[in-house]
N, C-alpha and C positions, 0 to 999 in steps of 0.2 A: 461588407461582412461584419457581423457583430463579434467583436473579440473580447467582450466583457466576461470576466471570470467571476462566476457566482460563488459566493461563500456557502458551503454546504450547511444544512441545518444541524443543530446540536444532535449528537448521537444518543439515542435512548435505547437502553438494553431491554430485552423482553425474552420471555420463554420461547425456545425454538424447537421444542419437541415435535417431530414429524413435519417440520416446516417445509423441507425440500425432499427428504427421502422418507417415503411412507413405509409401513410395516412390510408390505409386499416388496418394495424396493430393497429393503434391508435383507429380506430373505434371499433375494437374487444375489446381492452383494456378498452375503455370508457363504453362499454356495459356490462362489467364484474364487479360484485359487491363483491362477497364473497372472502375472502383471499385465500382459497384453489384454487378457480377458477382463481384468479389473478396469483397465483404462476404457475399454469399450462400454462396460456396464455403467460406471460412474459418469462417463461422458454422456450417456443417454439419460441417466437420472437427473443430472444437473444441467442438461442442455448445453453442453460445451460445444458450441458451433463457432469456432474462431479460426482465423488463419494462423499458420505457423509463424513465429515460435510460440505465440500466445497459447495455442491449443495444448502443446506439449507441456508448457509450464503449469497450466491449470490442472491437467490430468495428473501430473506428477504430485502436485499439492494435495489433491484429493486421495490418490492412491496411497501416498505416504501416511496420510491421516488414518486411513483404514488399517494399514499395517500397524501403526501405533496402537490403535484400539484393540487389535487382535493380540498384541503383545501383552496388554494389561487385562485381557479377557473381558472387555466391555461388552455389555449386552446390546441388543438392537436399538433400544431407546437411547442409550448413551452414545453409541456411534452415530446415529442419525442426528442427534443434537449437536455433537462436536463438529460434524461435517458442516452443518448450517452455521455454527459459530465461526468456523474458519472462513466460510463463504462471506459472511456478513462483515468480518474484519477486513477482508480483501476488498470488498465493495466500498467500504468506508475509506480505505486507502486511496483507491483510484478515482474517487469521486471528485477530487480536486488535485491540480498539479502542485499546489502549495504543500509545504512540509506540515503534516498533521500527525506525525508519528506519536507524539506524546498523547494526543487526544485518542488515537486509535488504541494505544496500549492501555489507557484508562478504560476505554470502552470494552476491551478484552476482559479486564478484571471485573467490570460490572456484569458482563455476560456470564462469566463463571459464577459470580455471586448469585445470579438469577437461577442458576441450575445446581446450587449447592446448599441453599437454605430454604426450608419449607415455609412459605408465606403466601398461600394461595390468595388471589390468582396471579400475584406478581412474581413469585418464584417457587421453585420446587427443589427438593433435595435429591436430584438425579445423581450427583456425584458426591462422594464423601470428601471431607476436607483434604485428606491425603491424595485422593484422585485429582481434586481440583489443583493441588499444588503441582502434581506431575504434569497435568495438562498445561498449566501456566508456563512451566519450564519448556515444555515441548513447543508451544506456540512462540515463545520468545526465541528459542534456538532455531526453529524451522522457518519462521516468518519474519519476526520483528528484526532479527539481525540482518535480514535481506530486504528490509522494508523499502529502501530507496531503489533497489534493483527492480522490485515488483512495480513500483510507481513508474519507473523509467520505461519498462516494457509495455505497461497497459495504459498509461496516461498520455493524452495528447500533449505534445511538447509545445512550449511557448517560445516563440522567436521574436525578438525585438528588431524591427526594421527601421533604421534611422535614415531619413533623407532630409536634405535642407533645401529650402527655396530662398533665393536672394531677391528681396523686394526693394523697390525704391533705389536701385543702383543704376545711375544713368549709363547709357552706352558710351563707350570711349573709342576713339580712333587709335590707329597704330602708334601715334606719338605718345599716347598715355600708357603704353604697354608696361612700363616700369611700375606705375601705380597699381595696375591690375595684378602684376606678379606679387607685389607687396601684400595686396589684399588676400590673394590666394594663400600665401605663406602664413598670414595671420590666422586665417580660417583653419588651415590644416593644423596649426599649433594648438588652437583652441579645441579642435576635435580630438586631437591626440591626448591633451590633458584631461578631457572629459572621459575618454575611454580608459585611461589609467585610473581615474577616480572610480569608475564603475567596476573595473577589474579588481581594485582593492576591496571594494564593498562585497563583491562576490566571494573573494578569498576569505574575508572575515566571516561571511555567512556559512561557508563550507566548514570553517573551523568550529563555528558554533554547533553545526550539525554533528561534527565528529565528537564534540564534547558531550552532546546529548546522548550519543550512542554509548560513550564511556560511562555516563551516569546510569543509563538503563542497565548496562552490563554489570556494573558494580553493585546495583541495588538488588540483583537476583541472587537467591541462595544457591550455593554450589554444592549439590549433593547428588548422589547417584539414585536413580529411580529403581526401587525394588517393590515387588508386589508379593 
């Protein structure tokens, strides 16, 4: 089995108006009020055909985005684009099991820029600067803060299977049992030392990830969204 982990290509932002939800789709979404009905409609529009709990997580992500758009009275074009932006960020996250949170957050900002500045055909001014700021805070609080959880749920996990083969070791009879025991003890000690080393490296990596989260958190403006 091929266990090679491919590095995903660089993320390139683009305009996402009507990419996933058409005008007709948005008319149906706008006319739907209850959460269960919204889950049914967005699940159909975005083709959410996943086993639980993945299905429930994706539907919750899309429905909460629709509710956010209604809170700020976004029109059909804005809601359609934001739903596609959320979908694209999520797909970028789960494309690799490696930590790419910083790249995805930069991608998020580039996507918002594509929809906030008029520069055809590369970008459109679908959102005002104030709306883009509200959206950035929403994506950060609703998705980026839970980035690793989404990756854990949707990304295929990597497991390292270590096995050792002893070559060029001659057979020994029962009279050499003491030497065999010494060899086994030495190997076990070496393996234990290596496991401690790897464990320490993993702990260091987790601390680095925690520091990245703190950096992202402190870099965002803390203000209440008002419309």
